[in-house]
N, C-alpha and C positions, 0 to 999 in steps of 0.2 A: 606570716611575718618574716620567718627565716628566709623563705624564698625571695621575698622582696629585698631584704638586706643583702642577700648574696648577689642579686642582680645589680643592686646599687654599687656594691663593691667591685664586681666585674666591670660594670659600666665605667666607674671612676678610673679603673686601671686602663681600660681600652681608650677612654677619652683622653687621658694624659698621654698614652702612647701615640694616639692619633695626632694629638696636638704637637707632640715632639716631632713626629714624622712630617706633618704638614707644614709646621712653622720652621722646619730646619732651614738654616741659611744656605743660600747658594754663594759659595765663596769665589769671588773673582778678584783678581788683583794683578798689579804689575809693579815691578821693583822700580822705585823712583827715589833717588837719594838714599839708597839702602833701606827704604821704608816700604813695607808691604801694606798697601791700602786694601781694605776689604769692604765689599758692598753687601749688605744684608738684604735679601729679597724674600718676602713672605710668599710661599707657594700657594697654600690653600688653608682653609680653616672650617671648623664645624659651625654652621649657622644655628642649627637646632637639632634636637632628637625627639622623635615622637614614637613611643613604643619601641619596636625593634628597628626603626628606620632612622638613618642619619641623613640630614640635609646639609650639604656642603655649600659654602659661599659660591663655588663654581657652578653648582646646580641652579642657583638664582640667576647667575649671569647667562647660563645657557638658555634658561627659560625666557629671559628678557630678550635675548637675541632671536630666539625662535619666534616670539610674538611680533617683534619688529619686522622680521622677514615676511610675516603674514599680514602686515599692514596695520597692526594695532597702533593707535595714537600713543607716542612715546611719553607724553605728559601724564597719561593715566597709569603708567607702568612704574610705580615707585618700588624701591627695594623692599620696603616693609610690606606693601600690598602683595608682592609676589611671594615673599616668605610666608605670609599668612595663608595664601592660597596653597602653597606647597605643603604646609603643615596640615591643612584640611585634607588634602589628598592622602597624605601619609596616615592620617587618623582613620580615614575610610579603609585604606589598605590593611592597616593593622587589625582593624575590627573585622574585615572580610576574612582574613586568615583565621582569626579566632572563631568566627562563625562557620568555618569550613566552606566558604564560598571559593570556588575554583574556576580557573580559566585554563583550558587545554592548550597544548602546544599547537595543535591543528588550528584552533581559533586564532591564536596569536599570529601564526604564519599567514592565515587568510587575511587578517587585519593589516598586517605589514604589506602584503601583496596589493591589497586595495589602495593603501596609501601611496605606494610606489606607482601604481597604475595612474592614480589621480595626479600625483606630482609630475610624472613623466609627461602628461598632457600639457601641463603648465610650462614645461621647458622644451616643448617640441620634440620629445623623445630623446633628449640628450642626457644619458646617464652620467657622463663625466661632469656636466654642468650641475646636475642634481647633487652629486657627491660633494662637489666644491661648495655648493650652497649650504650644506650641512656641516662643512668644515671637516669632512672625513677624507681618508686616503683611498679606501676601497669600497666596493659595493657591499662586501661582507661586513665591514665596520658599520656602514649605514644601516644595514638590516639588523644588526645587533642593537644599535641605538634605538631604532624604531620598535624593535621587539620589546624593549624595556618600557618605552612610552605606551605602546598598545596594551601591554599587560597591566600597567598601572591604571590606565584609563578604564579598562574593562572591569577591573576589581572595584574601582571607585564607583563606576556607574551601577554595578550590580549591588553594591552596598547601599547606595542611595535609593535604588529601586526597591530594595527590601524594606527600607525604613518607611517608604510611603506607599507600598503596594496595596495596602488596605484602606488608604485614605479616600473617602468620598465626601461629597457635599449633598445635603438634602435641599429641596426647594426652600425650606424655611431658613436654612443656613445662608443660602444665596440672598434671600430677602433681607435677613439681618445684616449681612456683610454690606449690601448696597446702601441701605438706609442709615448705616452707621457712618458713612462717608459724608462729611458736611457738603451741602449742595455746591458751594463755591469750589470745592476740591474734587468733585466728581470728574472722572476721566472724559476726555473728548475723543470720540471715535472719528477717524478720518472718513472722507467720502468713500462710499462703497457702491458696488453695482451687483445686480443679479443677472446672470447670463444664461443663454441657451445656445446650443450649436447643432449643426447638421454636418455630418462627415460623409464624404464619398470617396471610397477607395478604388483604385484601378483594379480591374479584373486581371488576375494572373493567368496567363495561358496554360492550359493543361500540360502541354509539352514541356514547359519550363518547370512545372512542379514535378513531373516524372523524371526529368534530368537530375533534380536534387535528390529525389528518393533513391534512384539508382546509385548515385554517388555515395550516399550514406550507407546503402547496403554493401557496396564494395568496401568501404572502410570497416564495417562490421566484420566482413569476411576476412579482411587482412588481419584484424585483431584476433579473431577466433581461430583461424586456420593457418595463418602465416607468421604468427608470433610477433606482430607489430604492436608496439606499446600504444594504448589508447591515448595516453597523455601526449605522445609525440604527434599523433594525428590532430589532436585538439590544438596544439600550439601552432601547427602548420596551417590548418584549414578552418578552424572555428571562427565564426563571425560575431562571437560574444566578447566584446572588449573587456567585460568584467571578470572573465575567467580564463581567457585564452593564454595569457602569460603564465598561468598556474596549471597549464595542461588540462583546462576545463573543470578544475576542482571547485566544488562548494562543500563546505563542512557543516556538520550539525544540522542537516535538514530534518525538520519534523513535519507532521501533517498540518501544523498550524503556520508553518513558514509562508511568508507572503510571496510565493512563487505561483506561476500559472497552475491551475488545478490539474491539468493534464500532466504537467511535469512532475508534480508531487505524486499523483496516482501511479505513474510509471516507476518512480523512485522506490515506492513501497510495494511494488509488485515483483521486484527482481531479487534474486539471491546474490550473495557476494560474488563478484567476478563475472556475472552474467551481463550480456550486452543486449539492449532492447532492439526491437524493430524500429524503423523510422516512425516518428509521431509528430503531430503538428500542434503548435500553440499559436497565440497571436504574434509571437516573436519570429516564427518561421518553423523550419523542420529540424528535428533533433534525433540523435541517438544518445543513449545514456547507459552508463555502467555504474554499479555500486562498488565502491572501494572497500567500505567497511560498514558493518551494522553494529551500532552501539545502543542496545535497548530500543528506545523509541526514536533514536536518531540515525541518520544515514549520512556518510560521506560519499558524495557522488561526483562523477565527471560526466560532462556532456560535450557534444559537438553540435553547434548551431550553423545551419546554412539556409540562406534565403533565396527563393527563386528570383531570377532577374525579371524586372518589370519593363517591358518595351515602352518606348516613348509614345507609341500610338495608343497604348492603354492609359497612359497619364493624360494625354490630350482628350481622350474620350471621357475621363472622369471630370476634366475641366468643363467640357461641353455640357455634361449632365448637371453639374452644380450651377452653371450659368442659367440653365433652363429652370431649375428649382427656384433660384433667386428671382428670376423674372416673374414666376407665378406668385411669389410672395409680395414683391413690390407692387404688383397689379391687383393685389387682394383676391387672387383666384383661389387661394388656399391659406389656411392659418399656419403659423410656424409649427405649432404642436402637431397638426395633422401631417405636415410635410416631414417632420422628424420621424413620426411613426411609420410613414409610408416609404420613405426613401433613405433615411440615414443608415450608414453601415456601422455605427458605433452602438453596439448592443447594450452597453452600460447606461446609455442616456436616452435612446430613441423612444422607449416606451413611457418615458416621463416627459415627453415633449421636448427632449434635448436639453433639459435643465442640468446645469453643471453644479456639482457639489464641491465646496471648498475642502480640500483634503486636510487642511490644518484645523478647521473649526467644525467640520462636518455639517455645516449649514449652507444656505444658498448665497450668503454675502461674501464678496471679495473686496477687501479694502484696497483701493487703488494704489496706495503707497507701498503695499506689500505684495502686489500682484506680479506674476511672471512678466518680465519686461516685454516679451514678444506680444503677448495678449494685450498688455497695456497700450503698446504703441498702435494697435489696431482699433481699440475701442474708446480711448480716452476722450475723443472729441465727439463721440456719438451721443445723441439724445435718446431718451426712452423710446423704445419701439423701433429704432433704426437698426439696420443690418449692415455688416461689413461687406466689402467686395470679397470674392473668393480668395482664400489664403492657402498657399501651397505649404504644406507641413512636411518636412523631411526629418523624421525623428531618428537621431543617431543612436539613441538607446535601444529602440525596438527595431530599427531598420525599416520602419514603415514610411511610405510616401502616400500622401492623400491630400485632398482638398477639403476645406471646411469654410462655412460661413457662421458668424456669431451674431446673435441678436442681444441687444441690451434690453432686458425685460423691465428693469427697475434701476433708478439711480437714487441714492440717499446721500444728501450733502453732509458736510462736516456738522457734527452736533454733539452736545453734551449727552453723556450716557442717559438713556431712558430705560427704566426697569422692564417694561413690557416689550419695547421695540428691540432691545439689545440683550435680552435675557441670556442667550447662549454665550456671548462674549463676557457678560458679567459673571456667569457661572464659572467660566474658565478662570477669571481673576480670583474668584472666591476659593476655588479648588487650589490654585497656586498659592494663595495666601495661607491656606490651612496646611499645605505640604511644607512650606517654608517654616512655619511655626513648629511643625513636628520635627523637621531637620534641626532647627535651632535647639529645641529641647533635647534631642538626642545628642547633639554635639556638646552641649553644656555638661550633660551627664557623663559622656565618654571622656571629656577632658579631665574631669575629677577622678575618674577611675584608671586613667592611663598615665604611665610615666612620661613626663614631658620636661625637657630642659632647653631653654632658649639661650644661645650663646651670649656672652657678656656684651659683645658689640651691637647686639640687636635688642637689648632690653629697654631701649628708649623708644621703640616702635609703639605706635598706638594701634593695636590690633582690634579687629571687630570681635574676635573671640578672646576669652580669658586664658590665653596661652601662658601667661605669667602667673596664673593662679593667685592673683592679688586678693 
């Protein structure tokens, strides 16, 4: 009780001091008829306090501007809605700190680098334009601002993940959830398709592969024997856009990180400072060094280089897939047999080329949510029809290949059916259960946390009981 009273006392003093500082008038005036005219301008004010965090009115305006810059409809972005969202985030952050959830500086830096890499692509690599877009003066200011945003988002996400990490739904819960929805209110699922594909990759000439291997070995030698920094080589020569600007750095790699198996195996076979021999993944050829070992985690740097594929090899791949398609169109072979016999995509070939939706982990792809490029190729096809050869130039992996896609099944728009749409219904049931758990947690935390909403915002109609009425 004494600690809480002391906190309230200190808070009251700091709140008053802050208000005096923020609401101090800027005095401007000019002498006119021997009278000094003063204009009082409010600089900033406290919108709310959640635990140890203060939300300023300017924070709401910055959030509003940021969302507008990202294209969110302005009519949905009310002052009260944004304040409520910021208060939720601060509640998560306050609780994350209390629960000893941490975010390392390395993770924050990596998150900032990823954002800057992404935003730089949107402004055609113009850093000056990006700095102006954020209303900053220098790249340093921009990075500091993004560091705060990334840290808050990471703490918020980890707190939310902790709340729902053990939430699961049983088949009976899914059934109960579905049949509790009145029939006239059951969701309508959009038209969906089930797809299969055959991929033919151009053969990379052995001499091109050897050129890359020798080049990487020379870089390894420069680092080990000539004192050249690995990060400098990565920034100059690596073909991995996700890490090149960071000197090839990836932080916090674990054995469960969703990287190529070969990459993870090498990362966990090296000592700190050791540089690997060249090794291959589906992305190309690499050398890798371990910057730091932190228990079960590794901070690593790598350099990625891909062999050049001559135009003649690409044309040969086109000729091969044309021949396969001809066999299929003339019923000389089934699609499943052709996938197993000819496809270069090892993830799908042994299952007849069937594609798994990475979002739902089943075979259905809802047309409205489908990758735009695939959609444009298959939207007009009937069941059983096959696309013409499609040239895929994957910027992320650097791969160039041809593919054909078959529509195995089309399901039209329909009201949710328990047996037909079980996977999607189970997702909805799980999400519903998670949201209820988050709501329960939020209500309890609001009661247990010091919260003060500024006088100007007490007329807001919040989704949560921030006013503790």
